[in-house]
Every structure is written in structure tokens, then in C-alpha cells.
GUVOZA-65636 format. One record per residue: residue number from 1; x, y, z of N, C-alpha, C, O, CB in turn. Coordinates in nm, 2 decimals. Glycine has a CB too. Layout:
! residues N
kevo->NUM, n_xx->X, n_yy->Y, n_zz->Z, ca_xx->X, ca_yy->Y, ca_zz->Z, c_xx->X, c_yy->Y, c_zz->Z, o_xx->X, o_yy->Y, o_zz->Z, cb_xx->X, cb_yy->Y, cb_zz->Z
...
! end
This chain:
! residues 82
kevo->1, n_xx->9.97, n_yy->6.54, n_zz->-6.30, ca_xx->10.06, ca_yy->6.50, ca_zz->-6.24, c_xx->10.13, c_yy->6.35, c_zz->-6.25, o_xx->10.07, o_yy->6.26, o_zz->-6.30, cb_xx->10.01, cb_yy->6.53, cb_zz->-6.13
kevo->2, n_xx->10.24, n_yy->6.34, n_zz->-6.20, ca_xx->10.29, ca_yy->6.25, ca_zz->-6.25, c_xx->10.24, c_yy->6.10, c_zz->-6.07, o_xx->10.23, o_yy->6.12, o_zz->-5.95, cb_xx->10.48, cb_yy->6.32, cb_zz->-6.30
kevo->3, n_xx->10.21, n_yy->5.99, n_zz->-6.16, ca_xx->10.18, ca_yy->5.86, ca_zz->-6.07, c_xx->10.26, c_yy->5.75, c_zz->-6.09, o_xx->10.29, o_yy->5.69, o_zz->-6.19, cb_xx->10.05, cb_yy->5.81, cb_zz->-6.08
kevo->4, n_xx->10.27, n_yy->5.76, n_zz->-5.99, ca_xx->10.37, ca_yy->5.61, ca_zz->-5.91, c_xx->10.29, c_yy->5.49, c_zz->-5.96, o_xx->10.18, o_yy->5.47, o_zz->-5.93, cb_xx->10.36, cb_yy->5.60, cb_zz->-5.70
kevo->5, n_xx->10.34, n_yy->5.42, n_zz->-6.03, ca_xx->10.26, ca_yy->5.26, ca_zz->-6.03, c_xx->10.33, c_yy->5.17, c_zz->-6.01, o_xx->10.40, o_yy->5.12, o_zz->-6.09, cb_xx->10.21, cb_yy->5.21, cb_zz->-6.16
kevo->6, n_xx->10.33, n_yy->5.11, n_zz->-5.85, ca_xx->10.41, ca_yy->5.01, ca_zz->-5.80, c_xx->10.35, c_yy->4.92, c_zz->-5.88, o_xx->10.24, o_yy->4.92, o_zz->-5.93, cb_xx->10.42, cb_yy->4.99, cb_zz->-5.64
kevo->7, n_xx->10.49, n_yy->4.77, n_zz->-5.88, ca_xx->10.48, ca_yy->4.67, ca_zz->-5.93, c_xx->10.40, c_yy->4.57, c_zz->-5.87, o_xx->10.38, o_yy->4.59, o_zz->-5.75, cb_xx->10.58, cb_yy->4.63, cb_zz->-5.95
kevo->8, n_xx->10.34, n_yy->4.46, n_zz->-5.94, ca_xx->10.23, ca_yy->4.42, ca_zz->-5.91, c_xx->10.28, c_yy->4.29, c_zz->-5.83, o_xx->10.40, o_yy->4.30, o_zz->-5.87, cb_xx->10.13, cb_yy->4.41, cb_zz->-6.04
kevo->9, n_xx->10.28, n_yy->4.19, n_zz->-5.76, ca_xx->10.26, ca_yy->4.09, ca_zz->-5.65, c_xx->10.38, c_yy->3.97, c_zz->-5.74, o_xx->10.46, o_yy->3.91, o_zz->-5.68, cb_xx->10.05, cb_yy->4.03, cb_zz->-5.62
kevo->10, n_xx->10.36, n_yy->3.98, n_zz->-5.94, ca_xx->10.45, ca_yy->3.90, ca_zz->-5.98, c_xx->10.53, c_yy->3.97, c_zz->-6.00, o_xx->10.57, o_yy->3.95, o_zz->-6.11, cb_xx->10.44, cb_yy->3.83, cb_zz->-6.06
kevo->11, n_xx->10.54, n_yy->4.00, n_zz->-5.97, ca_xx->10.73, ca_yy->4.16, ca_zz->-5.97, c_xx->10.71, c_yy->4.25, c_zz->-6.18, o_xx->10.79, o_yy->4.35, o_zz->-6.21, cb_xx->11.03, cb_yy->3.97, cb_zz->-5.96
kevo->12, n_xx->10.63, n_yy->4.20, n_zz->-6.26, ca_xx->10.57, ca_yy->4.29, ca_zz->-6.30, c_xx->10.53, c_yy->4.41, c_zz->-6.33, o_xx->10.41, o_yy->4.43, o_zz->-6.32, cb_xx->10.53, cb_yy->4.28, cb_zz->-6.29
kevo->13, n_xx->10.61, n_yy->4.53, n_zz->-6.38, ca_xx->10.57, ca_yy->4.65, ca_zz->-6.41, c_xx->10.40, c_yy->4.64, c_zz->-6.43, o_xx->10.32, o_yy->4.56, o_zz->-6.48, cb_xx->10.66, cb_yy->4.71, cb_zz->-6.54
kevo->14, n_xx->10.39, n_yy->4.78, n_zz->-6.38, ca_xx->10.25, ca_yy->4.81, ca_zz->-6.45, c_xx->10.25, c_yy->4.93, c_zz->-6.51, o_xx->10.15, o_yy->5.00, o_zz->-6.51, cb_xx->10.13, cb_yy->4.81, cb_zz->-6.36
kevo->15, n_xx->10.35, n_yy->4.97, n_zz->-6.57, ca_xx->10.39, ca_yy->5.06, ca_zz->-6.70, c_xx->10.31, c_yy->5.02, c_zz->-6.85, o_xx->10.29, o_yy->4.90, o_zz->-6.88, cb_xx->10.58, cb_yy->5.03, cb_zz->-6.73
kevo->16, n_xx->10.29, n_yy->5.09, n_zz->-6.91, ca_xx->10.23, ca_yy->5.04, ca_zz->-7.02, c_xx->10.36, c_yy->5.03, c_zz->-7.12, o_xx->10.44, o_yy->5.13, o_zz->-7.12, cb_xx->10.10, cb_yy->5.14, cb_zz->-7.08
kevo->17, n_xx->10.37, n_yy->4.94, n_zz->-7.20, ca_xx->10.48, ca_yy->4.88, ca_zz->-7.28, c_xx->10.51, c_yy->4.97, c_zz->-7.38, o_xx->10.42, o_yy->5.03, o_zz->-7.44, cb_xx->10.45, cb_yy->4.75, cb_zz->-7.33
kevo->18, n_xx->10.64, n_yy->5.00, n_zz->-7.40, ca_xx->10.75, ca_yy->5.09, ca_zz->-7.52, c_xx->10.65, c_yy->5.05, c_zz->-7.64, o_xx->10.64, o_yy->4.93, o_zz->-7.68, cb_xx->10.96, cb_yy->5.02, cb_zz->-7.55
kevo->19, n_xx->10.55, n_yy->5.20, n_zz->-7.69, ca_xx->10.60, ca_yy->5.23, ca_zz->-7.81, c_xx->10.69, c_yy->5.20, c_zz->-7.89, o_xx->10.80, o_yy->5.24, o_zz->-7.86, cb_xx->10.62, cb_yy->5.30, cb_zz->-7.82
kevo->20, n_xx->10.68, n_yy->5.14, n_zz->-8.00, ca_xx->10.81, ca_yy->5.22, ca_zz->-8.15, c_xx->10.80, c_yy->5.32, c_zz->-8.20, o_xx->10.68, o_yy->5.35, o_zz->-8.17, cb_xx->10.81, cb_yy->5.17, cb_zz->-8.29
kevo->21, n_xx->10.84, n_yy->5.41, n_zz->-8.26, ca_xx->10.79, ca_yy->5.49, ca_zz->-8.33, c_xx->10.81, c_yy->5.45, c_zz->-8.49, o_xx->10.90, o_yy->5.43, o_zz->-8.56, cb_xx->10.83, cb_yy->5.61, cb_zz->-8.30
kevo->22, n_xx->10.66, n_yy->5.46, n_zz->-8.52, ca_xx->10.65, ca_yy->5.49, ca_zz->-8.67, c_xx->10.65, c_yy->5.54, c_zz->-8.74, o_xx->10.62, o_yy->5.66, o_zz->-8.71, cb_xx->10.61, cb_yy->5.48, cb_zz->-8.72
kevo->23, n_xx->10.69, n_yy->5.51, n_zz->-8.87, ca_xx->10.69, ca_yy->5.63, ca_zz->-8.94, c_xx->10.57, c_yy->5.73, c_zz->-8.98, o_xx->10.53, o_yy->5.61, o_zz->-8.99, cb_xx->10.75, cb_yy->5.60, cb_zz->-9.04
kevo->24, n_xx->10.49, n_yy->5.80, n_zz->-9.01, ca_xx->10.40, ca_yy->5.90, ca_zz->-9.04, c_xx->10.39, c_yy->5.86, c_zz->-9.20, o_xx->10.48, o_yy->5.89, o_zz->-9.27, cb_xx->10.45, cb_yy->6.06, cb_zz->-9.00
kevo->25, n_xx->10.27, n_yy->5.80, n_zz->-9.25, ca_xx->10.24, ca_yy->5.81, ca_zz->-9.32, c_xx->10.21, c_yy->5.89, c_zz->-9.43, o_xx->10.09, o_yy->5.90, o_zz->-9.45, cb_xx->10.21, cb_yy->5.78, cb_zz->-9.29
kevo->26, n_xx->10.28, n_yy->5.96, n_zz->-9.51, ca_xx->10.30, ca_yy->6.12, ca_zz->-9.60, c_xx->10.25, c_yy->6.05, c_zz->-9.69, o_xx->10.29, o_yy->5.93, o_zz->-9.72, cb_xx->10.47, cb_yy->6.21, cb_zz->-9.63
kevo->27, n_xx->10.09, n_yy->6.17, n_zz->-9.79, ca_xx->10.09, ca_yy->6.16, ca_zz->-9.89, c_xx->10.18, c_yy->6.24, c_zz->-10.00, o_xx->10.25, o_yy->6.34, o_zz->-9.96, cb_xx->9.98, cb_yy->6.18, cb_zz->-9.89
kevo->28, n_xx->10.18, n_yy->6.20, n_zz->-10.14, ca_xx->10.24, ca_yy->6.20, ca_zz->-10.23, c_xx->10.19, c_yy->6.14, c_zz->-10.39, o_xx->10.17, o_yy->6.03, o_zz->-10.43, cb_xx->10.33, cb_yy->6.16, cb_zz->-10.18
kevo->29, n_xx->10.19, n_yy->6.31, n_zz->-10.49, ca_xx->10.12, ca_yy->6.30, ca_zz->-10.58, c_xx->10.18, c_yy->6.26, c_zz->-10.72, o_xx->10.25, o_yy->6.32, o_zz->-10.79, cb_xx->10.06, cb_yy->6.40, cb_zz->-10.58
kevo->30, n_xx->10.11, n_yy->6.16, n_zz->-10.72, ca_xx->10.16, ca_yy->6.06, ca_zz->-10.89, c_xx->10.09, c_yy->6.10, c_zz->-11.00, o_xx->9.99, o_yy->6.04, o_zz->-11.00, cb_xx->10.14, cb_yy->5.89, cb_zz->-10.90
kevo->31, n_xx->10.09, n_yy->6.16, n_zz->-11.09, ca_xx->10.06, ca_yy->6.18, ca_zz->-11.24, c_xx->10.06, c_yy->6.05, c_zz->-11.34, o_xx->10.16, o_yy->5.97, o_zz->-11.34, cb_xx->10.18, cb_yy->6.28, cb_zz->-11.30
kevo->32, n_xx->9.98, n_yy->6.02, n_zz->-11.41, ca_xx->9.97, ca_yy->5.94, ca_zz->-11.51, c_xx->9.96, c_yy->6.04, c_zz->-11.64, o_xx->9.90, o_yy->6.15, o_zz->-11.65, cb_xx->9.83, cb_yy->5.83, cb_zz->-11.48
kevo->33, n_xx->10.03, n_yy->5.98, n_zz->-11.75, ca_xx->9.97, ca_yy->5.99, ca_zz->-11.85, c_xx->9.97, c_yy->5.94, c_zz->-11.95, o_xx->10.08, o_yy->5.88, o_zz->-11.97, cb_xx->9.96, cb_yy->6.06, cb_zz->-11.88
kevo->34, n_xx->9.85, n_yy->5.94, n_zz->-12.06, ca_xx->9.83, ca_yy->5.86, ca_zz->-12.12, c_xx->9.85, c_yy->5.91, c_zz->-12.27, o_xx->9.80, o_yy->6.01, o_zz->-12.31, cb_xx->9.73, cb_yy->5.82, cb_zz->-12.07
kevo->35, n_xx->9.93, n_yy->5.83, n_zz->-12.36, ca_xx->9.89, ca_yy->5.90, ca_zz->-12.49, c_xx->9.91, c_yy->5.81, c_zz->-12.60, o_xx->9.99, o_yy->5.71, o_zz->-12.60, cb_xx->9.97, cb_yy->6.01, cb_zz->-12.52
kevo->36, n_xx->9.82, n_yy->5.86, n_zz->-12.70, ca_xx->9.77, ca_yy->5.76, ca_zz->-12.83, c_xx->9.64, c_yy->5.75, c_zz->-12.83, o_xx->9.59, o_yy->5.78, o_zz->-12.72, cb_xx->9.81, cb_yy->5.61, cb_zz->-12.83
kevo->37, n_xx->9.56, n_yy->5.72, n_zz->-12.95, ca_xx->9.48, ca_yy->5.73, ca_zz->-13.02, c_xx->9.35, c_yy->5.77, c_zz->-12.86, o_xx->9.37, o_yy->5.74, o_zz->-12.74, cb_xx->9.48, cb_yy->5.59, cb_zz->-13.12
kevo->38, n_xx->9.22, n_yy->5.85, n_zz->-12.93, ca_xx->9.13, ca_yy->5.81, ca_zz->-12.86, c_xx->9.01, c_yy->5.67, c_zz->-12.79, o_xx->8.93, o_yy->5.66, o_zz->-12.70, cb_xx->9.12, cb_yy->5.87, cb_zz->-12.91
kevo->39, n_xx->9.06, n_yy->5.58, n_zz->-12.93, ca_xx->9.01, ca_yy->5.47, ca_zz->-12.92, c_xx->9.05, c_yy->5.38, c_zz->-12.76, o_xx->8.98, o_yy->5.34, o_zz->-12.67, cb_xx->9.05, cb_yy->5.39, cb_zz->-13.05
kevo->40, n_xx->9.24, n_yy->5.39, n_zz->-12.80, ca_xx->9.35, ca_yy->5.31, ca_zz->-12.65, c_xx->9.38, c_yy->5.39, c_zz->-12.57, o_xx->9.48, o_yy->5.37, o_zz->-12.51, cb_xx->9.49, cb_yy->5.26, cb_zz->-12.68
kevo->41, n_xx->9.29, n_yy->5.51, n_zz->-12.53, ca_xx->9.29, ca_yy->5.53, ca_zz->-12.43, c_xx->9.18, c_yy->5.54, c_zz->-12.34, o_xx->9.17, o_yy->5.51, o_zz->-12.22, cb_xx->9.34, cb_yy->5.62, cb_zz->-12.43
kevo->42, n_xx->9.09, n_yy->5.58, n_zz->-12.43, ca_xx->8.94, ca_yy->5.51, ca_zz->-12.36, c_xx->8.92, c_yy->5.37, c_zz->-12.30, o_xx->8.83, o_yy->5.34, o_zz->-12.23, cb_xx->8.83, cb_yy->5.51, cb_zz->-12.46
kevo->43, n_xx->9.00, n_yy->5.29, n_zz->-12.35, ca_xx->8.97, ca_yy->5.10, ca_zz->-12.32, c_xx->9.12, c_yy->5.16, c_zz->-12.23, o_xx->9.07, o_yy->5.16, o_zz->-12.12, cb_xx->8.97, cb_yy->4.92, cb_zz->-12.51
kevo->44, n_xx->9.26, n_yy->5.20, n_zz->-12.20, ca_xx->9.31, ca_yy->5.15, ca_zz->-12.12, c_xx->9.30, c_yy->5.26, c_zz->-12.00, o_xx->9.37, o_yy->5.25, o_zz->-11.91, cb_xx->9.43, cb_yy->5.10, cb_zz->-12.16
kevo->45, n_xx->9.17, n_yy->5.38, n_zz->-12.00, ca_xx->9.11, ca_yy->5.42, ca_zz->-11.91, c_xx->9.01, c_yy->5.33, c_zz->-11.81, o_xx->8.99, o_yy->5.35, o_zz->-11.69, cb_xx->9.05, cb_yy->5.53, cb_zz->-11.96
kevo->46, n_xx->8.94, n_yy->5.20, n_zz->-11.90, ca_xx->8.83, ca_yy->5.09, ca_zz->-11.88, c_xx->8.89, c_yy->5.03, c_zz->-11.80, o_xx->8.85, o_yy->5.02, o_zz->-11.69, cb_xx->8.76, cb_yy->5.01, cb_zz->-11.99
kevo->47, n_xx->9.04, n_yy->4.94, n_zz->-11.83, ca_xx->9.05, ca_yy->4.88, ca_zz->-11.78, c_xx->9.09, c_yy->4.90, c_zz->-11.66, o_xx->9.06, o_yy->4.82, o_zz->-11.57, cb_xx->9.09, cb_yy->4.83, cb_zz->-11.84
kevo->48, n_xx->9.18, n_yy->5.03, n_zz->-11.64, ca_xx->9.23, ca_yy->5.05, ca_zz->-11.56, c_xx->9.11, c_yy->5.07, c_zz->-11.40, o_xx->9.14, o_yy->5.07, o_zz->-11.28, cb_xx->9.31, cb_yy->5.14, cb_zz->-11.62
kevo->49, n_xx->9.01, n_yy->5.08, n_zz->-11.47, ca_xx->8.88, ca_yy->5.12, ca_zz->-11.38, c_xx->8.84, c_yy->5.00, c_zz->-11.30, o_xx->8.81, o_yy->4.99, o_zz->-11.18, cb_xx->8.75, cb_yy->5.19, cb_zz->-11.46
kevo->50, n_xx->8.83, n_yy->4.89, n_zz->-11.40, ca_xx->8.79, ca_yy->4.75, ca_zz->-11.42, c_xx->8.91, c_yy->4.72, c_zz->-11.28, o_xx->8.85, o_yy->4.73, o_zz->-11.17, cb_xx->8.82, cb_yy->4.65, cb_zz->-11.62
kevo->51, n_xx->8.99, n_yy->4.71, n_zz->-11.27, ca_xx->9.11, ca_yy->4.71, ca_zz->-11.17, c_xx->9.06, c_yy->4.72, c_zz->-11.03, o_xx->9.05, o_yy->4.64, o_zz->-10.94, cb_xx->9.22, cb_yy->4.83, cb_zz->-11.19
kevo->52, n_xx->9.00, n_yy->4.87, n_zz->-11.03, ca_xx->9.00, ca_yy->4.91, ca_zz->-10.94, c_xx->9.08, c_yy->5.04, c_zz->-10.92, o_xx->9.08, o_yy->5.10, o_zz->-10.81, cb_xx->9.02, cb_yy->4.82, cb_zz->-10.87
kevo->53, n_xx->9.14, n_yy->5.07, n_zz->-11.02, ca_xx->9.26, ca_yy->5.18, ca_zz->-10.99, c_xx->9.20, c_yy->5.32, c_zz->-10.97, o_xx->9.23, o_yy->5.38, o_zz->-10.87, cb_xx->9.36, cb_yy->5.20, cb_zz->-11.12
kevo->54, n_xx->9.13, n_yy->5.37, n_zz->-11.07, ca_xx->9.08, ca_yy->5.48, ca_zz->-11.09, c_xx->9.00, c_yy->5.54, c_zz->-11.18, o_xx->9.05, o_yy->5.55, o_zz->-11.29, cb_xx->9.15, cb_yy->5.54, cb_zz->-11.09
kevo->55, n_xx->8.84, n_yy->5.59, n_zz->-11.14, ca_xx->8.76, ca_yy->5.56, ca_zz->-11.20, c_xx->8.74, c_yy->5.68, c_zz->-11.25, o_xx->8.75, o_yy->5.79, o_zz->-11.21, cb_xx->8.67, cb_yy->5.50, cb_zz->-11.16
kevo->56, n_xx->8.71, n_yy->5.61, n_zz->-11.35, ca_xx->8.72, ca_yy->5.71, ca_zz->-11.57, c_xx->8.65, c_yy->5.82, c_zz->-11.51, o_xx->8.55, o_yy->5.82, o_zz->-11.58, cb_xx->8.58, cb_yy->5.62, cb_zz->-11.76
kevo->57, n_xx->8.63, n_yy->5.93, n_zz->-11.43, ca_xx->8.59, ca_yy->6.09, ca_zz->-11.40, c_xx->8.68, c_yy->6.11, c_zz->-11.34, o_xx->8.66, o_yy->6.23, o_zz->-11.32, cb_xx->8.47, cb_yy->6.14, cb_zz->-11.33
kevo->58, n_xx->8.78, n_yy->6.09, n_zz->-11.29, ca_xx->8.93, ca_yy->6.12, ca_zz->-11.25, c_xx->9.02, c_yy->6.14, c_zz->-11.33, o_xx->9.13, o_yy->6.17, o_zz->-11.29, cb_xx->8.99, cb_yy->6.03, cb_zz->-11.18
kevo->59, n_xx->8.98, n_yy->6.13, n_zz->-11.49, ca_xx->9.07, ca_yy->6.18, ca_zz->-11.56, c_xx->9.02, c_yy->6.28, c_zz->-11.61, o_xx->8.91, o_yy->6.33, o_zz->-11.61, cb_xx->9.13, cb_yy->6.11, cb_zz->-11.66
kevo->60, n_xx->9.18, n_yy->6.31, n_zz->-11.70, ca_xx->9.09, ca_yy->6.47, ca_zz->-11.74, c_xx->9.06, c_yy->6.43, c_zz->-11.93, o_xx->9.12, o_yy->6.34, o_zz->-12.00, cb_xx->9.24, cb_yy->6.67, cb_zz->-11.71
kevo->61, n_xx->8.96, n_yy->6.53, n_zz->-11.99, ca_xx->8.93, ca_yy->6.49, ca_zz->-12.07, c_xx->9.03, c_yy->6.52, c_zz->-12.19, o_xx->9.11, o_yy->6.62, o_zz->-12.20, cb_xx->8.82, cb_yy->6.51, cb_zz->-12.08
kevo->62, n_xx->9.01, n_yy->6.40, n_zz->-12.30, ca_xx->9.14, ca_yy->6.43, ca_zz->-12.39, c_xx->9.17, c_yy->6.53, c_zz->-12.47, o_xx->9.11, o_yy->6.60, o_zz->-12.55, cb_xx->9.16, cb_yy->6.37, cb_zz->-12.46
kevo->63, n_xx->9.33, n_yy->6.51, n_zz->-12.42, ca_xx->9.36, ca_yy->6.66, ca_zz->-12.47, c_xx->9.44, c_yy->6.63, c_zz->-12.65, o_xx->9.51, o_yy->6.53, o_zz->-12.66, cb_xx->9.50, cb_yy->6.76, cb_zz->-12.32
kevo->64, n_xx->9.43, n_yy->6.72, n_zz->-12.74, ca_xx->9.48, ca_yy->6.65, ca_zz->-12.87, c_xx->9.63, c_yy->6.73, c_zz->-12.85, o_xx->9.64, o_yy->6.83, o_zz->-12.78, cb_xx->9.38, cb_yy->6.68, cb_zz->-13.05
kevo->65, n_xx->9.79, n_yy->6.62, n_zz->-12.94, ca_xx->9.85, ca_yy->6.64, ca_zz->-12.90, c_xx->9.91, c_yy->6.72, c_zz->-13.05, o_xx->9.81, o_yy->6.73, o_zz->-13.12, cb_xx->9.89, cb_yy->6.55, cb_zz->-12.82
kevo->66, n_xx->10.00, n_yy->6.75, n_zz->-13.10, ca_xx->10.02, ca_yy->6.84, ca_zz->-13.19, c_xx->10.07, c_yy->6.70, c_zz->-13.32, o_xx->10.11, o_yy->6.73, o_zz->-13.44, cb_xx->10.14, cb_yy->6.98, cb_zz->-13.12
kevo->67, n_xx->10.07, n_yy->6.60, n_zz->-13.27, ca_xx->10.08, ca_yy->6.42, ca_zz->-13.36, c_xx->9.98, c_yy->6.40, c_zz->-13.40, o_xx->9.89, o_yy->6.40, o_zz->-13.31, cb_xx->10.10, cb_yy->6.27, cb_zz->-13.27
kevo->68, n_xx->9.92, n_yy->6.39, n_zz->-13.55, ca_xx->9.77, ca_yy->6.33, ca_zz->-13.63, c_xx->9.78, c_yy->6.17, c_zz->-13.52, o_xx->9.85, o_yy->6.08, o_zz->-13.48, cb_xx->9.79, cb_yy->6.29, cb_zz->-13.87
kevo->69, n_xx->9.63, n_yy->6.24, n_zz->-13.52, ca_xx->9.55, ca_yy->6.09, ca_zz->-13.43, c_xx->9.65, c_yy->6.04, c_zz->-13.29, o_xx->9.69, o_yy->5.93, o_zz->-13.25, cb_xx->9.55, cb_yy->5.91, cb_zz->-13.56
kevo->70, n_xx->9.66, n_yy->6.15, n_zz->-13.24, ca_xx->9.77, ca_yy->6.11, ca_zz->-13.09, c_xx->9.68, c_yy->6.23, c_zz->-13.00, o_xx->9.64, o_yy->6.33, o_zz->-13.06, cb_xx->10.01, cb_yy->6.15, cb_zz->-13.10
kevo->71, n_xx->9.66, n_yy->6.20, n_zz->-12.86, ca_xx->9.56, ca_yy->6.25, ca_zz->-12.78, c_xx->9.68, c_yy->6.22, c_zz->-12.64, o_xx->9.78, o_yy->6.16, o_zz->-12.63, cb_xx->9.39, cb_yy->6.17, cb_zz->-12.80
kevo->72, n_xx->9.60, n_yy->6.31, n_zz->-12.55, ca_xx->9.67, ca_yy->6.27, ca_zz->-12.41, c_xx->9.54, c_yy->6.29, c_zz->-12.32, o_xx->9.43, o_yy->6.34, o_zz->-12.34, cb_xx->9.82, cb_yy->6.37, cb_zz->-12.37
kevo->73, n_xx->9.59, n_yy->6.24, n_zz->-12.21, ca_xx->9.47, ca_yy->6.21, ca_zz->-12.09, c_xx->9.58, c_yy->6.17, c_zz->-11.99, o_xx->9.67, o_yy->6.09, o_zz->-11.99, cb_xx->9.34, cb_yy->6.06, cb_zz->-12.13
kevo->74, n_xx->9.54, n_yy->6.31, n_zz->-11.86, ca_xx->9.59, ca_yy->6.25, ca_zz->-11.71, c_xx->9.52, c_yy->6.27, c_zz->-11.63, o_xx->9.42, o_yy->6.34, o_zz->-11.62, cb_xx->9.70, cb_yy->6.31, cb_zz->-11.64
kevo->75, n_xx->9.59, n_yy->6.15, n_zz->-11.52, ca_xx->9.54, ca_yy->6.13, ca_zz->-11.42, c_xx->9.65, c_yy->6.18, c_zz->-11.29, o_xx->9.77, o_yy->6.16, o_zz->-11.27, cb_xx->9.51, cb_yy->5.99, cb_zz->-11.43
kevo->76, n_xx->9.56, n_yy->6.25, n_zz->-11.22, ca_xx->9.66, ca_yy->6.30, ca_zz->-11.09, c_xx->9.60, c_yy->6.19, c_zz->-10.95, o_xx->9.48, o_yy->6.20, o_zz->-10.91, cb_xx->9.63, cb_yy->6.50, cb_zz->-11.05
kevo->77, n_xx->9.67, n_yy->6.14, n_zz->-10.91, ca_xx->9.63, ca_yy->6.04, ca_zz->-10.77, c_xx->9.71, c_yy->6.12, c_zz->-10.66, o_xx->9.81, o_yy->6.18, o_zz->-10.70, cb_xx->9.68, cb_yy->5.84, cb_zz->-10.78
kevo->78, n_xx->9.67, n_yy->6.11, n_zz->-10.55, ca_xx->9.74, ca_yy->6.12, ca_zz->-10.44, c_xx->9.82, c_yy->5.96, c_zz->-10.34, o_xx->9.74, o_yy->5.89, o_zz->-10.40, cb_xx->9.63, cb_yy->6.19, cb_zz->-10.37
kevo->79, n_xx->9.84, n_yy->5.93, n_zz->-10.31, ca_xx->9.89, ca_yy->5.81, ca_zz->-10.27, c_xx->10.01, c_yy->5.83, c_zz->-10.11, o_xx->10.10, o_yy->5.91, o_zz->-10.08, cb_xx->9.97, cb_yy->5.74, cb_zz->-10.43
kevo->80, n_xx->9.93, n_yy->5.71, n_zz->-10.05, ca_xx->9.97, ca_yy->5.77, ca_zz->-9.90, c_xx->10.12, c_yy->5.68, c_zz->-9.89, o_xx->10.11, o_yy->5.56, o_zz->-9.90, cb_xx->9.84, cb_yy->5.72, cb_zz->-9.75
kevo->81, n_xx->10.22, n_yy->5.72, n_zz->-9.87, ca_xx->10.34, ca_yy->5.70, ca_zz->-9.85, c_xx->10.36, c_yy->5.63, c_zz->-9.67, o_xx->10.34, o_yy->5.69, o_zz->-9.57, cb_xx->10.42, cb_yy->5.84, cb_zz->-9.88
kevo->82, n_xx->10.40, n_yy->5.49, n_zz->-9.69, ca_xx->10.44, ca_yy->5.48, ca_zz->-9.58, c_xx->10.58, c_yy->5.47, c_zz->-9.54, o_xx->10.62, o_yy->5.46, o_zz->-9.42, cb_xx->10.38, cb_yy->5.40, cb_zz->-9.54
! end
């Protein structure tokens, strides 16, 4: 049911303050690709882990490319976009 709220003695309303519409965060998939030697990929993954960005286990196993001594690793992150 509806409830009528009377103003208090100060004249201020008892209605709750107006809420401004905040955009709802949405999730978005972001994919990182590393290309390089296995040593360079391993070092980069460790650096990103030290920064707290990604756990090493979140990366794919290195995948060989068609280039000599070149590998690829993939990380997919889900980010909240506000």
C-alpha cells in the first residue's frame, strides 16, 4: 500500500533522497596473446603475476607457431567495465 509521509516540524520532507541512476557494471572478455621464445613468454607471465595481474595458471600452455623458436600463450580475463 501507499504510505503518506508528513513533513516534520522543520519543514523537511521524510521522503528518501532521490537516487541517481548509476550505470550498471558489465563484464567484458579481454584476450592477451604473447608471442616470443618460451623464455620470454615465461618471464612475462611471471612479471604480470608479480604485478598481481594474472595467475600463471590462468595462461594457456605455450603453443608452437609456424616460426622457428616462436611460441604463443593466451590469457583470457573477464573485466568489469563501469
